[in-house]
Phi, psi and omega in degrees: 000136175252142175236120177284142180298157180299133178250143181259131175272179183299334183263011176091353178287147176238155179209162175227158180235118175270131179229161174236139179240140179240141175228126183231123177255126175237176176293347181262002178131189181256134182239138183233150176211155181213142180211151175276147181265133183232157176298146179260110180063222181263003182288145177269345183255324183279138178223160182213176175219158182285172178299137182256154174245123180278140179244135180284126177250100184277346182256017182288132180226161176149179184293327184254037174244157179056046179269340182286141176298137180075021181274017179122175183297333184265019182294144186239165175256129184284323185259000000 
């Protein structure tokens, strides 16, 4: 879960936005999604998020990408 720092509006009020981010790697590429977290019903402890839509990120690079076997010519071994 990510929490953005409190931002101040013009009238001095502050607020924060809690979000959740998902990253999914398949043999077809890396897919990402993000959603804001909201209270669930009248509970003060339970929270939920709306249905997310994954977006294909074809330019994602980094140490923890292309780890799946057959994920392309550049697949790597982690250990």
